[in-house]
Legacy VTK file of the C-alpha trace (Angstrom):
# vtk DataFile Version 3.0
C-alpha trace
ASCII
DATASET POLYDATA
POINTS 250 float
39.863 73.141 25.756
42.456 70.368 25.527
39.772 67.914 24.418
38.564 70.284 21.691
42.078 70.890 20.376
42.882 67.173 20.488
39.701 66.320 18.570
40.411 68.818 15.803
44.025 67.727 15.413
43.273 63.997 15.601
40.457 64.064 13.056
42.497 66.189 10.667
45.871 64.471 10.858
45.004 60.888 11.876
41.456 60.015 10.831
41.309 61.798 7.481
44.541 60.315 6.048
43.465 56.754 6.890
39.985 57.372 5.449
41.714 58.543 2.257
44.039 55.517 2.198
41.074 53.126 2.308
38.197 54.906 0.571
39.610 57.928 -1.236
41.819 56.280 -3.829
44.775 55.860 -1.460
47.313 53.069 -1.317
45.289 50.693 0.861
42.366 50.777 -1.526
44.664 50.283 -4.523
46.370 47.395 -2.720
42.968 45.721 -2.379
42.322 46.055 1.356
38.687 45.285 2.172
36.976 47.602 4.638
33.292 47.951 3.871
32.190 50.308 6.635
35.176 51.289 8.769
37.098 48.505 10.483
40.444 50.138 9.801
39.202 53.683 9.372
37.051 53.850 12.493
37.602 51.023 14.948
41.274 50.043 14.758
42.091 53.725 14.340
40.103 54.877 17.383
40.910 51.811 19.492
44.661 52.193 19.155
44.361 55.942 19.738
42.412 55.261 22.933
45.112 52.882 24.172
47.832 55.462 23.544
45.819 58.184 25.279
45.081 55.915 28.244
48.775 55.057 28.649
49.804 58.724 28.497
47.075 60.015 30.824
47.490 57.203 33.350
44.983 55.582 35.677
41.981 57.122 37.371
42.237 57.633 41.120
41.308 54.417 42.870
41.745 52.183 39.830
41.744 49.173 39.873
41.001 48.691 43.573
37.710 50.628 43.564
34.810 49.113 41.568
33.794 51.495 38.761
30.801 49.973 36.950
28.518 52.184 34.817
26.542 54.380 37.165
23.215 53.797 35.380
22.644 50.394 33.782
19.343 51.465 32.239
21.071 54.246 30.305
23.736 51.762 29.241
21.127 49.407 27.793
19.285 52.244 26.067
22.555 53.411 24.543
23.458 49.917 23.377
20.035 49.540 21.795
20.383 52.882 19.995
23.795 51.837 18.709
22.464 48.479 17.527
19.679 50.136 15.502
21.900 52.934 14.233
24.555 50.478 13.084
22.227 49.182 10.368
22.535 52.589 8.744
26.265 52.630 9.456
26.922 49.289 7.726
24.165 48.917 5.153
24.337 52.611 4.327
27.979 52.270 3.364
26.821 50.590 0.142
25.364 54.001 -0.870
22.532 52.167 -2.629
19.374 50.198 -1.820
20.436 46.890 -3.337
21.216 43.289 -2.426
24.620 44.112 -0.960
23.054 46.652 1.389
20.383 44.125 2.362
22.955 41.451 3.118
25.081 43.963 5.063
22.056 44.701 7.222
21.272 40.999 7.716
24.806 39.965 8.709
25.051 42.954 11.047
22.053 41.585 12.954
23.357 38.000 12.915
26.900 38.828 14.069
25.714 41.209 16.793
23.209 38.781 18.281
25.767 35.969 18.151
28.450 38.089 19.834
26.045 39.153 22.592
25.367 35.490 23.359
29.053 34.553 23.110
30.048 37.276 25.615
27.182 36.251 27.885
28.256 32.606 27.974
31.948 33.520 28.374
31.047 35.762 31.317
28.730 33.107 32.756
31.454 30.481 32.569
34.176 32.788 33.917
32.294 34.746 36.607
29.459 32.384 37.503
26.576 34.504 36.218
25.579 36.456 33.083
24.834 40.186 33.187
22.917 42.602 31.024
26.004 44.816 30.926
27.925 41.870 29.476
25.262 41.259 26.841
25.386 44.939 25.850
29.180 44.840 25.659
29.046 41.682 23.551
26.593 43.304 21.166
28.948 46.243 20.642
31.811 43.800 20.064
29.801 42.070 17.348
28.835 45.357 15.718
32.473 46.387 15.603
33.766 43.083 14.243
31.225 42.796 11.435
31.741 46.373 10.268
34.631 45.803 7.816
33.149 42.507 6.633
29.492 43.499 6.400
29.391 43.944 2.620
31.492 40.876 1.879
30.282 37.946 4.013
27.164 35.820 4.327
25.262 34.651 7.421
27.590 31.737 8.237
30.621 34.015 8.099
28.745 36.467 10.326
28.088 33.739 12.907
31.784 32.838 13.001
32.831 36.486 13.264
30.282 37.206 15.988
31.129 34.157 18.081
34.859 34.870 18.066
34.383 38.595 18.703
32.216 38.049 21.786
34.723 35.703 23.414
37.820 37.648 22.289
36.573 41.001 23.522
35.333 39.593 26.814
38.840 38.422 27.642
40.533 41.536 26.246
38.251 43.827 28.276
38.513 41.820 31.512
41.746 39.824 31.504
44.110 41.563 29.081
43.465 45.041 30.497
44.240 43.931 34.042
47.244 41.877 32.963
48.823 44.841 31.154
47.729 47.353 33.800
46.296 50.137 31.638
43.073 51.992 32.514
40.816 52.086 29.456
37.671 53.290 31.179
35.248 52.499 28.336
37.193 49.544 26.879
37.686 51.408 23.629
40.770 49.349 22.844
39.428 46.127 24.358
36.268 46.247 22.225
36.810 48.597 19.287
40.522 48.012 18.838
40.611 44.249 19.331
37.350 43.512 17.512
38.301 45.923 14.747
41.510 43.937 14.257
39.629 40.634 14.351
36.975 41.935 11.948
39.585 43.106 9.436
41.369 39.740 9.640
38.067 37.862 9.388
37.201 39.790 6.230
40.321 38.300 4.686
39.084 34.857 5.722
35.341 34.904 5.021
34.889 37.397 2.138
32.582 35.568 -0.246
32.565 36.494 -3.951
28.989 35.206 -4.180
27.987 38.011 -1.806
30.229 40.690 -3.316
32.447 39.954 -6.298
34.883 42.613 -5.075
35.981 40.369 -2.179
37.396 36.849 -2.088
38.940 35.618 1.164
41.216 32.774 2.177
38.372 30.282 2.599
37.257 31.015 -0.961
40.619 30.427 -2.579
42.485 33.706 -2.159
45.124 33.544 0.622
46.654 36.800 -0.643
43.657 38.702 0.729
44.511 37.749 4.296
48.050 39.083 3.856
46.669 42.345 2.435
44.409 42.668 5.475
47.345 42.097 7.845
49.392 44.803 6.118
46.494 47.273 6.325
45.978 46.524 10.044
49.651 47.005 10.898
49.894 50.215 8.866
46.789 51.666 10.529
47.912 50.723 14.038
51.450 52.084 13.636
50.383 55.343 11.984
47.644 55.907 14.571
49.852 55.081 17.562
52.652 57.410 16.525
50.335 60.156 15.317
48.139 60.046 18.410
51.174 60.219 20.675
52.305 63.379 18.884
48.817 64.919 19.040
48.398 64.055 22.752
51.651 65.758 23.685
LINES 1 251
250 0 1 2 3 4 5 6 7 8 9 10 11 12 13 14 15 16 17 18 19 20 21 22 23 24 25 26 27 28 29 30 31 32 33 34 35 36 37 38 39 40 41 42 43 44 45 46 47 48 49 50 51 52 53 54 55 56 57 58 59 60 61 62 63 64 65 66 67 68 69 70 71 72 73 74 75 76 77 78 79 80 81 82 83 84 85 86 87 88 89 90 91 92 93 94 95 96 97 98 99 100 101 102 103 104 105 106 107 108 109 110 111 112 113 114 115 116 117 118 119 120 121 122 123 124 125 126 127 128 129 130 131 132 133 134 135 136 137 138 139 140 141 142 143 144 145 146 147 148 149 150 151 152 153 154 155 156 157 158 159 160 161 162 163 164 165 166 167 168 169 170 171 172 173 174 175 176 177 178 179 180 181 182 183 184 185 186 187 188 189 190 191 192 193 194 195 196 197 198 199 200 201 202 203 204 205 206 207 208 209 210 211 212 213 214 215 216 217 218 219 220 221 222 223 224 225 226 227 228 229 230 231 232 233 234 235 236 237 238 239 240 241 242 243 244 245 246 247 248 249
């Protein structure tokens, strides 16, 4: 019952306002914040909310001393594969048309995800001495998250840069940062969705290419103001979500 009530309140009072700010004619959209498919609206929003909820609820019994890997790796890989395929509709479908922008959004989603899966794999291999399929799946999700806000604005080279950084960043945030700060985020919602959502929103301000979509021009294409706009949108989303989620949780 608590989960149902939380979901209704959170969607209504946290998710919907941010969706309006970005896509519904709100102040972020008018300011020029770029979020093609939900970096702010979905991933930073949910990632920060997950961190707040994890801090309030506390740690699971036995954490971190007891190993708690996924109980069924096959199901994990099936789920990651379903997400990977479904994300093409998530990103390319956000164009709401079957055109070149949608095609490029689909292409860069594939490129960034594959790159991030490899980046996580090599980071894990270097850090832990061996790669794992769970790590590859986690890296793929990191890449999907990071490319989401940028998918309609960047080309393949931008996607490679975004994917590489997201795989390494989220590996360390999900393994090192979580243990260093001592919170128990059981599904790494903040470590993957939150951190890669933040990186993806920042990267959009860096790599947005007007040749791909004339609506976006990032720092590397002569518009440093776009990066500042992205930073403001990230901070506003994180602060609103953190405070609002804390109220809803209590």
